[in-house]
N, C-alpha and C positions, 0 to 999 in steps of 0.2 A: 504494500500500500504506500503510495506516495503522499507525503504531507507537505503542504505548501503554505506559505504565509501570504495572506491577502492584505494588500495595502489599500488604504483609503485614498481614492483618487482626488479627493477634495479636502482641503483643510479650512476650518473655520477661521475667519479673521480674528485675530487676537490683538490686543492692544500692546502686548509687551514683546519686544524682540527677543528678550532672554527666554521667555516661555517657548517661543517658536524654536529656538536653538536647542533647548532642553528636550523638546519632543523629538526633534530630528536625531539628536544623539542617541536617545533611547531606542528609536527605530533601528538605527544603524547597529547598535549593540546587539539588539535582538537578532538581526540577520546574520551577524557574525558567529552565532552560536550553532549554526546548522552543522549536523554530522551526517556522514554517509554510512549506511549499514552494509553488511556483507553482500546483499543482493542489489546494491546500488540505489536503494530508496533513500530519499533525503528526509531527515527528521529534525525536529527542534526540541531541545531539552526542555523539561518542564520548568516553569518559573514559579515564583511564590504567589503570583496572581492567577486566579482562575480564568480560564478562557473557554468560550463557547466553541465546542468541537465542530459544530455545524459551520462555523465561520473560518476554521483553521484547517480542516481536513477535507480532502476529496477522496472518496473510496472508489474502488474499482469493483464492479459487479462480477460474479463468477463467469457470466457470459463474455464480458470484456476481457477477463483474464485468459480464457480459452483462446480468444481471437489473437491474443498477444503471444501465444505459445506456438512455436514451430518445432516439431520433432523430426529428427533425421532417421529415416528408415532405410536400411540396407538389406537387400534380398538377393540371394543367388538366383541367377536365371538358369533354369533347367529346361528339360523338354516341355514343361508346361508353358514356357514363354514368359514374357515380362508384362504383357498387357493386363493380365489378371491383377497384378500388383497395382498398376495405375488405376484400375477401376475400384479396387478395394480401398485404396488411399483416398480417392475422391469421395467414395461413399462414407468413409469415416469422417472426413472433413465436414460433409453435409450433415452428418448425424450429431457431431460433437462440437463443431466450430474450431477444433484444433487443426492447425495447418500441418501438412506433411511435406517434407523435402525427401523425395524418393531417389535411391540409387540402386540400379540393378545391373548385374554384369555376370557373364558366364565364369569369369575369373575374379569373383568378388574379393577374394583375399588380397589380390594384387592391387585392387582399387582402394580398399579401405585400410590395408595393413600399414602403409607408411604413415598415414594420418594418425592411426591409433598409437603408433610408436612415439609420435610427436605430441600426444595428449588430446588429439581431436577424435572423439569417439562418437559413433552413431548412438541414437537412443534405443533403437530396436534393431536387432540383427536376425535375419533368417538365414542360418547357415548350419547345416547338420554336421555331426561328427562323422568320421570315416573318410573325409576327403584328404587327398595327398598332402596339401599344405598344412593340415592339422591345426588351423587357427583356433577353432573352437576348443580342441583338446588343450592347446597351449593356455588359453584363458582359464580352463577348468583347473589345470595344474597350478596356475598362478593365483587361484582364488579370485579371478577377475570377473565372475558372474554375479549379478544381483540376485538376492533371494526373492523369488516371486511367489512364494507360498500364499501370500495375501491376495494375489490375483484370483485364486481359486474361489475365494469367498466374495468376490466382487460380482455385482449384477452386470450382466452383459448389456452394453449400451444399446438402448432402443428396445430392450426386452425386459421381462420381469423375472427371468430365471438367473440363477447364479452360474458362474463358469463351471464349477465342479459338477453341477447337475446336467450340464450339456456334454461334458467329455465322457466318452465311453469308458467303462470300467477297466482298470488295470493300466491305463496309459500314463498315469501320474505316479506309478508305484514301482518303477524300474530304474536301473542305473542310467538309462538314457535320459531321464528327467531329474533324477535325484542322485547325482554322481558321487556324493560324499557319504551316502548311506547314513544320513543324519536325520531322516524323516522330513527334510525340507526340499522344496521344489525349486530348481534353478533354471530349468529349461521347459518351455511349453511344447507339448506334443503337437506336431502339425500334420501335414499331408501323410497319410499312411497307405501302405501298400502291402497286401498279403504276398508273401514270398513263398514260393514252392517250386514245384517242377512243372515247367511249361512244355506243352507238346502239341502235336497236330492231331486233333480229334478226328479229322477227316481221314487220316491214314489208319487210325485204329478202327474206324468204321469200315473202311475198305478191306482191311486184313481180317476183321473179325476178332481183333485182339481186345483183351480186357485190361483196363488200367490196374496195375498191381496194387494190392492192399497190404502185402507184406514184402519184406526184403527177399525172402525165398522166392516169391512169385516174380520179383524183379529180376533175379538172376536167371530164372527160367525164360523170361521174356528176352533177356539179353542173348541167350543162345538162339532163340528163334530169329531174332533180328540179325544176328551175325550170319546166319545161314542165308539171309537174303542180302548181305552186303551192307547192312545198316548198323551203325554203332548204337549202343544203348544210351550213351551219355556224351554230353558236351557242356562246356561252360564258357561264358564270355571272357572273363579273366579270373584268376585264382582268388581275387578279392571277393567274388560272389560266393565263395564258400563260407563267408561269415554267417549269413542268414541260414545257410544249409547246416553248418556245423552246430550252431546254437540250437536249432530245432532237433538235431540228432542227439545232442547232449540231454535235452528234455526227454526224448524217447528212451534213451539208454538208462536214465536213472531218476527222472522226475525233477521237480522244482528244487528240492533240497540238494540233489547232486549238482544241478546246474549252478546253484548259488555257490557251492563249494569250489566247483571247477573255475568259475569266473572270478573268484577272489583268491585263487592260487593256493588253496588249502594244501598243506604239506601231505604228500602221499596220494593226492587225489588222482594223479595220472597213472598210478600203479593198481588201481581198482579194477575189478571185472567190468564195471560199467564203462570206464574209460576205454578199456581194451576192446569192448564191443564196438564202440564208436570208431576207434582206429581201424578195426578189421573191415568195417563197412566202407570207409573211405578208401582203404587200400584195394579192396576188391572192385569198387566202382572205378578206381583209376585204371584198372586192367581192362575195363569195358569202355573206356573213353576213347573217342576218335583221336588218333595219334597226331593229327595236324593241329590240335587245339593249342598246346603250349606255345607254338611258334607265333600264333596270332593273339595270344592272351595278353594284350596290352591296349593302352588307350587309343592307339592308332588303328588297330585291326580287329578289335573285339567284335565288330559287327559281322565279320566273316564267320566267326564261331556261332553267332546267333542265326546266321543264314543257313547253317547246317540243318536246323530244325525245319525251316521253311522249305528246304530242298529235299526233305526226307532222307538226309544222310546221317542223321542222329535222331533218337527218339525224345530224350528229355534234356532239359537244361534248367539249372536254378536261375531264377530271375524274379523281378517284380513287375507290377502291372504297367510300369512305364515302358516296358519292351514293346508294347503294342504301338505306341506313338513312335518309338525309335525305328520300327520296321514298317511303318505305315506304307511307305512307297517302295518297299523291297519286292522283288519278284518272288513268287511262291508256287508250290505244286498245285495242280488242279485239285479242287475240292478242299483246299486248306481251311482249317477252322481252329481257332485258338482253343486250347484246353489247359486247365490248371488243376493239379492235385497236390495234396499235402505229401510229405515224405511217407513212404510205406511204413507200417508199424513193424517193430522188431519181431513181435510174436503175433500169432493169430489172435485177434480180439484185443490186442494191445493198443495203446494210444498212438494216434497219428498226429503229428504236429506240423503246423505251418507258421513259420516265423513272420511276425508283423514288423516290417521295417517302417519307421516313421522319421520324418525330418523334425528339426527343432528350431524354435525361435527363442531368443534370449535378450536380456538387457545387460549391457556392460556395467560393472560396478562403478565405473567412472563416467557413466552417462550423465548428461546435464539435466534432462527433463524426465526423471524417473516416474513421477506420478502420471504424467500424460502418456508416457510410454506404456505403463501398465494398463491404461484405458485402451490403448491400441491392441495390446495382447488380448485383452478381454473381448474386444470387438471381433476379433478373428474367429470367435466361436459363435457369432450370431448367425441366424439362418440366412440373413442377407449376404454376409461375407461368404458363407459356405456355398451358397448358390453361385456366386461369382467365380469362386475358385473351381467349383465342379464343372463349370462351362468349359474350362481349360483342361479338365481331366484330373485336377488335384482335389482329392477327397479328404475332408477334415474328419477326425475321429469323434464325430458327434452322434449321440444316441439316436438310433433309428434312421439316420440319414441314408444308409445304404438302401432302404426301402424305396427311395425316390429315384434310384439309378435305373438305367436301361442298358440293353445290349451286353457287350462283353463285360462291362464293369459290374453289371448286376450279377453275372455269373462269378466273376472273380471275388467280389466282396461278400458273396454268400457262402464262401468256402467254410466259414466258421459255423454256418447254419447246417452244414452237411456232415457233421461229425468230427471235423478237424479241431484240434485245440490250438490256441494262440500261444506262441512262444515269444516272450519279451525279454529284453535285456542284452547285456554284453559284458565283455571283460571290464573289470573295475579299473577306475582311474588310479594311477600311481604318480609319485614324483618321477621326473625323468631319470632314466637309467641309461648311462652311456653305452651305446652299441646294441641296445635292445629295441627291436620293433616287433612286438608280439604278434601283430597282424601278419607281418611277413613270415614269421616263424610258423604260425599255425596254419594260415591259409595259403600264403605264397609258396610254401614248400610243396603244395599239391602238384604244381607244374613238374617238379623233380620226381614225384612219385609216378606221374604219367609217363615221363620220358625215361624213367628207370635210373636216373642219376642219383637218387637216394632211395633207401629202403624204409619200410615202416619203422624199424628199430632205430634208425638214425633220426627219423622225424620225431619220434617220441623222446629221444635223448635231448634234442634241441628244445622241445617244449618244456621238459622238466628242468633243464638248465636255466632257461629264461624265466620260468615260473618261480624258481627259487629266488632269483634276483628281484623280481617284481613284488614278491610277497613282503620283502623287507622294506619296499618303497611305497606300500599302500598308503593312500591318504586317509 
């Protein structure tokens, strides 16, 4: 609030020059006592004489305050495009009066990274973990994220529901939103995608093949496919084994085992459950199209995805974004997208599909945190969700999948058809020199397929790095 001194434009005539001088000196003395607060507002210290506040103060209404605030929103541009962010920011401005300065880029880290190092932080950042530049992970490790637990109890702007009542169950209860395991939320769950094994349903219809429900059935199908010159498996890059491996850990030992494995519990990789998971990956590597490792990089991964569209491989781990990525790619006659959870380890056992979701967060050094939290809350509004969905980006909002059509309705109904949702990932640690656990666990799959490493060597690497990370847990 700015406080100003109002001056009388007119002075009554007085008969004494001394009195005039005295009044002028008093006025000057009063003006010289103005101080500046931390937020730049000008204030006047109290005097011994009472003053009518209505004559000395001008207050700013909440609406005017909002109009004076401009938040900086930085969002990664993915296959969903940038237009949806422009529309959501415009709708947010219209709803709240808070102005938005939007930055989007496919290499967002390069655009905002230098400014952040110089102390110029966005107020809201949409940038998920798991990217090569690891900017989000860096801020997590440096405790550079704002605690946004209070956003969950905020009312969604323009609605009467609280944020926590809009977000689907489980999405704010994993290490992907609560990285410090302290019961607090630091990242907001955003666009989610069921991750599983994508395939050509048209080919299965043509061959009369049944989608495997167990891994034993998967190996049987692998032999049938091999007889026809078709590989059982392919993957875009080894990094796509993150969602695959997390779901497999759930299948091998359940949620408790998953929690112990992802927090580097001593001895966890020597258990029967872990060995079951390792055995499946090793056997799957032997059924993988041999050309995959050479194309498993950011430049050529689409060639591996094309194997499914050309009926040269049956299954690949991926997320729903693959439909957009391959929209213009050639495909076999009768091609039809299919998606299944990982086969169960035993007959009647649980089948899991990992749910990958992106994250938004507020830097701890952001300037306009209150307004930034309103923006986070607004992204769970029906209005914002509809705008995002028009570009294929689906918010984890209760019952929103019921409004979808076509492939998306099929994809997002996977959890209605018996699959269980796997959430979470490896716990955050302080940096450990020379250790990149994602490369160790997932990247090594390339070497398993090529034969450059054995399962035993892979396990030894995992155990070695896990021991180092256990000591560095945050």
